TORKOL-4160 file (C-alpha; in steps of 0.2 Angstrom, whole numbers, padded with zeros to 4 digits, m for minus):
238
<pt num="1" X="0045" Y="0018" Z="0014"/>
<pt num="2" X="0033" Y="0015" Z="m0001"/>
<pt num="3" X="0020" Y="0028" Z="0005"/>
<pt num="4" X="0034" Y="0041" Z="0009"/>
<pt num="5" X="0029" Y="0058" Z="0001"/>
<pt num="6" X="0042" Y="0067" Z="m0010"/>
<pt num="7" X="0043" Y="0085" Z="m0016"/>
<pt num="8" X="0047" Y="0090" Z="m0034"/>
<pt num="9" X="0065" Y="0094" Z="m0029"/>
<pt num="10" X="0067" Y="0077" Z="m0020"/>
<pt num="11" X="0060" Y="0067" Z="m0035"/>
<pt num="12" X="0072" Y="0076" Z="m0047"/>
<pt num="13" X="0087" Y="0072" Z="m0036"/>
<pt num="14" X="0081" Y="0054" Z="m0034"/>
<pt num="15" X="0080" Y="0051" Z="m0053"/>
<pt num="16" X="0095" Y="0062" Z="m0056"/>
<pt num="17" X="0085" Y="0072" Z="m0068"/>
<pt num="18" X="0084" Y="0090" Z="m0072"/>
<pt num="19" X="0070" Y="0098" Z="m0062"/>
<pt num="20" X="0061" Y="0106" Z="m0077"/>
<pt num="21" X="0062" Y="0090" Z="m0087"/>
<pt num="22" X="0054" Y="0081" Z="m0072"/>
<pt num="23" X="0041" Y="0094" Z="m0070"/>
<pt num="24" X="0036" Y="0092" Z="m0089"/>
<pt num="25" X="0034" Y="0073" Z="m0087"/>
<pt num="26" X="0024" Y="0076" Z="m0072"/>
<pt num="27" X="0013" Y="0089" Z="m0080"/>
<pt num="28" X="0009" Y="0076" Z="m0095"/>
<pt num="29" X="0005" Y="0063" Z="m0082"/>
<pt num="30" X="0020" Y="0052" Z="m0087"/>
<pt num="31" X="0026" Y="0052" Z="m0069"/>
<pt num="32" X="0013" Y="0047" Z="m0056"/>
<pt num="33" X="0009" Y="0061" Z="m0045"/>
<pt num="34" X="m0005" Y="0073" Z="m0039"/>
<pt num="35" X="m0006" Y="0092" Z="m0038"/>
<pt num="36" X="m0008" Y="0101" Z="m0021"/>
<pt num="37" X="m0008" Y="0120" Z="m0020"/>
<pt num="38" X="m0001" Y="0121" Z="m0038"/>
<pt num="39" X="0014" Y="0109" Z="m0034"/>
<pt num="40" X="0016" Y="0091" Z="m0038"/>
<pt num="41" X="0017" Y="0079" Z="m0024"/>
<pt num="42" X="0024" Y="0061" Z="m0027"/>
<pt num="43" X="0023" Y="0045" Z="m0017"/>
<pt num="44" X="0040" Y="0036" Z="m0017"/>
<pt num="45" X="0032" Y="0019" Z="m0020"/>
<pt num="46" X="0024" Y="0026" Z="m0036"/>
<pt num="47" X="0040" Y="0033" Z="m0042"/>
<pt num="48" X="0049" Y="0017" Z="m0039"/>
<pt num="49" X="0036" Y="0007" Z="m0049"/>
<pt num="50" X="0037" Y="0020" Z="m0063"/>
<pt num="51" X="0055" Y="0017" Z="m0065"/>
<pt num="52" X="0053" Y="m0002" Z="m0064"/>
<pt num="53" X="0040" Y="m0002" Z="m0078"/>
<pt num="54" X="0052" Y="0006" Z="m0090"/>
<pt num="55" X="0069" Y="m0001" Z="m0084"/>
<pt num="56" X="0071" Y="m0011" Z="m0100"/>
<pt num="57" X="0068" Y="0004" Z="m0111"/>
<pt num="58" X="0080" Y="0016" Z="m0103"/>
<pt num="59" X="0097" Y="0020" Z="m0111"/>
<pt num="60" X="0112" Y="0015" Z="m0100"/>
<pt num="61" X="0117" Y="0032" Z="m0096"/>
<pt num="62" X="0100" Y="0035" Z="m0088"/>
<pt num="63" X="0101" Y="0019" Z="m0078"/>
<pt num="64" X="0118" Y="0025" Z="m0071"/>
<pt num="65" X="0110" Y="0041" Z="m0067"/>
<pt num="66" X="0095" Y="0033" Z="m0058"/>
<pt num="67" X="0106" Y="0021" Z="m0048"/>
<pt num="68" X="0117" Y="0036" Z="m0043"/>
<pt num="69" X="0102" Y="0046" Z="m0037"/>
<pt num="70" X="0094" Y="0031" Z="m0028"/>
<pt num="71" X="0111" Y="0028" Z="m0020"/>
<pt num="72" X="0113" Y="0046" Z="m0014"/>
<pt num="73" X="0095" Y="0047" Z="m0008"/>
<pt num="74" X="0097" Y="0031" Z="0003"/>
<pt num="75" X="0116" Y="0034" Z="0008"/>
<pt num="76" X="0122" Y="0018" Z="m0002"/>
<pt num="77" X="0139" Y="0015" Z="m0009"/>
<pt num="78" X="0136" Y="0016" Z="m0028"/>
<pt num="79" X="0152" Y="0008" Z="m0033"/>
<pt num="80" X="0151" Y="m0007" Z="m0023"/>
<pt num="81" X="0145" Y="m0024" Z="m0029"/>
<pt num="82" X="0127" Y="m0026" Z="m0027"/>
<pt num="83" X="0119" Y="m0040" Z="m0037"/>
<pt num="84" X="0133" Y="m0053" Z="m0035"/>
<pt num="85" X="0133" Y="m0053" Z="m0016"/>
<pt num="86" X="0114" Y="m0055" Z="m0016"/>
<pt num="87" X="0115" Y="m0071" Z="m0026"/>
<pt num="88" X="0111" Y="m0085" Z="m0013"/>
<pt num="89" X="0123" Y="m0100" Z="m0011"/>
<pt num="90" X="0117" Y="m0113" Z="m0024"/>
<pt num="91" X="0106" Y="m0099" Z="m0031"/>
<pt num="92" X="0111" Y="m0102" Z="m0049"/>
<pt num="93" X="0104" Y="m0116" Z="m0059"/>
<pt num="94" X="0109" Y="m0121" Z="m0077"/>
<pt num="95" X="0098" Y="m0128" Z="m0084"/>
<pt num="96" X="0083" Y="m0124" Z="m0075"/>
<pt num="97" X="0070" Y="m0138" Z="m0079"/>
<pt num="98" X="0054" Y="m0128" Z="m0083"/>
<pt num="99" X="0043" Y="m0126" Z="m0098"/>
<pt num="100" X="0030" Y="m0114" Z="m0092"/>
<pt num="101" X="0030" Y="m0098" Z="m0083"/>
<pt num="102" X="0022" Y="m0105" Z="m0067"/>
<pt num="103" X="0035" Y="m0119" Z="m0067"/>
<pt num="104" X="0049" Y="m0106" Z="m0068"/>
<pt num="105" X="0042" Y="m0096" Z="m0054"/>
<pt num="106" X="0040" Y="m0112" Z="m0043"/>
<pt num="107" X="0057" Y="m0118" Z="m0047"/>
<pt num="108" X="0065" Y="m0101" Z="m0043"/>
<pt num="109" X="0056" Y="m0100" Z="m0026"/>
<pt num="110" X="0061" Y="m0118" Z="m0022"/>
<pt num="111" X="0079" Y="m0113" Z="m0024"/>
<pt num="112" X="0077" Y="m0099" Z="m0012"/>
<pt num="113" X="0068" Y="m0111" Z="0000"/>
<pt num="114" X="0082" Y="m0123" Z="m0001"/>
<pt num="115" X="0094" Y="m0109" Z="0003"/>
<pt num="116" X="0083" Y="m0106" Z="0019"/>
<pt num="117" X="0080" Y="m0087" Z="0015"/>
<pt num="118" X="0061" Y="m0088" Z="0014"/>
<pt num="119" X="0048" Y="m0091" Z="0028"/>
<pt num="120" X="0034" Y="m0096" Z="0017"/>
<pt num="121" X="0036" Y="m0104" Z="0000"/>
<pt num="122" X="0018" Y="m0103" Z="m0005"/>
<pt num="123" X="0016" Y="m0085" Z="0001"/>
<pt num="124" X="0031" Y="m0079" Z="m0010"/>
<pt num="125" X="0025" Y="m0089" Z="m0025"/>
<pt num="126" X="0008" Y="m0080" Z="m0023"/>
<pt num="127" X="0016" Y="m0063" Z="m0022"/>
<pt num="128" X="0027" Y="m0066" Z="m0037"/>
<pt num="129" X="0012" Y="m0073" Z="m0047"/>
<pt num="130" X="0002" Y="m0057" Z="m0042"/>
<pt num="131" X="0016" Y="m0046" Z="m0049"/>
<pt num="132" X="0016" Y="m0056" Z="m0066"/>
<pt num="133" X="m0003" Y="m0054" Z="m0067"/>
<pt num="134" X="m0001" Y="m0035" Z="m0067"/>
<pt num="135" X="0012" Y="m0035" Z="m0081"/>
<pt num="136" X="0025" Y="m0047" Z="m0086"/>
<pt num="137" X="0043" Y="m0044" Z="m0080"/>
<pt num="138" X="0050" Y="m0051" Z="m0096"/>
<pt num="139" X="0061" Y="m0039" Z="m0105"/>
<pt num="140" X="0068" Y="m0042" Z="m0122"/>
<pt num="141" X="0079" Y="m0050" Z="m0127"/>
<pt num="142" X="0077" Y="m0066" Z="m0118"/>
<pt num="143" X="0077" Y="m0060" Z="m0099"/>
<pt num="144" X="0064" Y="m0059" Z="m0086"/>
<pt num="145" X="0066" Y="m0051" Z="m0068"/>
<pt num="146" X="0052" Y="m0059" Z="m0058"/>
<pt num="147" X="0049" Y="m0051" Z="m0041"/>
<pt num="148" X="0035" Y="m0047" Z="m0029"/>
<pt num="149" X="0025" Y="m0031" Z="m0032"/>
<pt num="150" X="0031" Y="m0024" Z="m0015"/>
<pt num="151" X="0046" Y="m0028" Z="m0004"/>
<pt num="152" X="0042" Y="m0042" Z="0007"/>
<pt num="153" X="0051" Y="m0038" Z="0024"/>
<pt num="154" X="0041" Y="m0051" Z="0034"/>
<pt num="155" X="0041" Y="m0066" Z="0021"/>
<pt num="156" X="0060" Y="m0067" Z="0018"/>
<pt num="157" X="0075" Y="m0068" Z="0030"/>
<pt num="158" X="0086" Y="m0057" Z="0019"/>
<pt num="159" X="0086" Y="m0049" Z="0002"/>
<pt num="160" X="0092" Y="m0061" Z="m0011"/>
<pt num="161" X="0093" Y="m0066" Z="m0030"/>
<pt num="162" X="0091" Y="m0083" Z="m0038"/>
<pt num="163" X="0095" Y="m0086" Z="m0056"/>
<pt num="164" X="0089" Y="m0099" Z="m0068"/>
<pt num="165" X="0093" Y="m0102" Z="m0086"/>
<pt num="166" X="0082" Y="m0114" Z="m0096"/>
<pt num="167" X="0088" Y="m0125" Z="m0110"/>
<pt num="168" X="0076" Y="m0117" Z="m0122"/>
<pt num="169" X="0065" Y="m0102" Z="m0122"/>
<pt num="170" X="0047" Y="m0101" Z="m0115"/>
<pt num="171" X="0033" Y="m0089" Z="m0117"/>
<pt num="172" X="0034" Y="m0077" Z="m0103"/>
<pt num="173" X="0025" Y="m0061" Z="m0109"/>
<pt num="174" X="0040" Y="m0052" Z="m0117"/>
<pt num="175" X="0033" Y="m0035" Z="m0125"/>
<pt num="176" X="0040" Y="m0041" Z="m0142"/>
<pt num="177" X="0033" Y="m0058" Z="m0141"/>
<pt num="178" X="0050" Y="m0066" Z="m0140"/>
<pt num="179" X="0054" Y="m0081" Z="m0129"/>
<pt num="180" X="0063" Y="m0080" Z="m0112"/>
<pt num="181" X="0077" Y="m0091" Z="m0106"/>
<pt num="182" X="0086" Y="m0081" Z="m0092"/>
<pt num="183" X="0077" Y="m0077" Z="m0075"/>
<pt num="184" X="0083" Y="m0067" Z="m0060"/>
<pt num="185" X="0071" Y="m0069" Z="m0046"/>
<pt num="186" X="0073" Y="m0053" Z="m0035"/>
<pt num="187" X="0066" Y="m0052" Z="m0017"/>
<pt num="188" X="0071" Y="m0037" Z="m0007"/>
<pt num="189" X="0066" Y="m0032" Z="0011"/>
<pt num="190" X="0065" Y="m0014" Z="0006"/>
<pt num="191" X="0062" Y="m0002" Z="m0008"/>
<pt num="192" X="0079" Y="0006" Z="m0009"/>
<pt num="193" X="0088" Y="m0011" Z="m0012"/>
<pt num="194" X="0074" Y="m0016" Z="m0024"/>
<pt num="195" X="0076" Y="m0001" Z="m0036"/>
<pt num="196" X="0095" Y="m0001" Z="m0034"/>
<pt num="197" X="0096" Y="m0019" Z="m0039"/>
<pt num="198" X="0084" Y="m0016" Z="m0054"/>
<pt num="199" X="0095" Y="m0001" Z="m0060"/>
<pt num="200" X="0111" Y="m0011" Z="m0058"/>
<pt num="201" X="0104" Y="m0026" Z="m0067"/>
<pt num="202" X="0097" Y="m0015" Z="m0081"/>
<pt num="203" X="0115" Y="m0009" Z="m0084"/>
<pt num="204" X="0122" Y="m0027" Z="m0084"/>
<pt num="205" X="0110" Y="m0033" Z="m0096"/>
<pt num="206" X="0112" Y="m0018" Z="m0108"/>
<pt num="207" X="0127" Y="m0024" Z="m0117"/>
<pt num="208" X="0122" Y="m0037" Z="m0130"/>
<pt num="209" X="0139" Y="m0046" Z="m0128"/>
<pt num="210" X="0137" Y="m0049" Z="m0109"/>
<pt num="211" X="0119" Y="m0054" Z="m0111"/>
<pt num="212" X="0124" Y="m0067" Z="m0125"/>
<pt num="213" X="0138" Y="m0074" Z="m0113"/>
<pt num="214" X="0125" Y="m0076" Z="m0099"/>
<pt num="215" X="0113" Y="m0085" Z="m0110"/>
<pt num="216" X="0127" Y="m0096" Z="m0118"/>
<pt num="217" X="0133" Y="m0102" Z="m0101"/>
<pt num="218" X="0133" Y="m0121" Z="m0100"/>
<pt num="219" X="0135" Y="m0123" Z="m0082"/>
<pt num="220" X="0129" Y="m0114" Z="m0066"/>
<pt num="221" X="0148" Y="m0110" Z="m0062"/>
<pt num="222" X="0150" Y="m0102" Z="m0079"/>
<pt num="223" X="0135" Y="m0091" Z="m0078"/>
<pt num="224" X="0140" Y="m0086" Z="m0060"/>
<pt num="225" X="0157" Y="m0081" Z="m0067"/>
<pt num="226" X="0149" Y="m0071" Z="m0081"/>
<pt num="227" X="0137" Y="m0062" Z="m0069"/>
<pt num="228" X="0151" Y="m0057" Z="m0057"/>
<pt num="229" X="0163" Y="m0051" Z="m0070"/>
<pt num="230" X="0149" Y="m0041" Z="m0079"/>
<pt num="231" X="0144" Y="m0032" Z="m0063"/>
<pt num="232" X="0163" Y="m0028" Z="m0059"/>
<pt num="233" X="0165" Y="m0020" Z="m0076"/>
<pt num="234" X="0148" Y="m0010" Z="m0074"/>
<pt num="235" X="0153" Y="m0004" Z="m0057"/>
<pt num="236" X="0170" Y="0002" Z="m0064"/>
<pt num="237" X="0162" Y="0011" Z="m0079"/>
<pt num="238" X="0149" Y="0020" Z="m0068"/>
């Protein structure tokens, strides 16, 4: 639940972080929280968004620890495949024919619509646009993870991922000003799946060789194979 309140101890366990280190971050205002009776109180949705905003900057070991903490908090199996099973049938397109950010979002949502996993295409496009307006989901180098700002349990039939690879890079708001080619549209029915997927994808995209192989894929089948093999390897290394 995005408005679920969490204690200091729960947040430290959720982030798989030393309690004192977490408290120092909270005291500096680095983790969103408020103080009640000399103790910090957190909202789970705020903590999730905090992790999401820095997912591309975290070292791989922290991503592994966060995924482990999220998995344990929600009773999930941390070593099972997660990303690949959520990729919809026909949900990988190479090349994705789009030259602007809005065209990318529309094409990705259209893929989901074709797979019959969404109830309202225009509503989902609006949700994803609203999230991009807050802060680009582009992460360097060359990848973006567009998604709604909040889980959309009533707009989609199931949690899913669709993937597109454009033939050339397009401006998508990457923090370093670089162009973006690889897009993972992530739509989840709940917070736990959303953050779990982001942490797993962060690990998968951390290895420059794996990322290069994804961006070099010449067909949808080749890109799907690279994604699946990469996740299997990440799962075994965790």
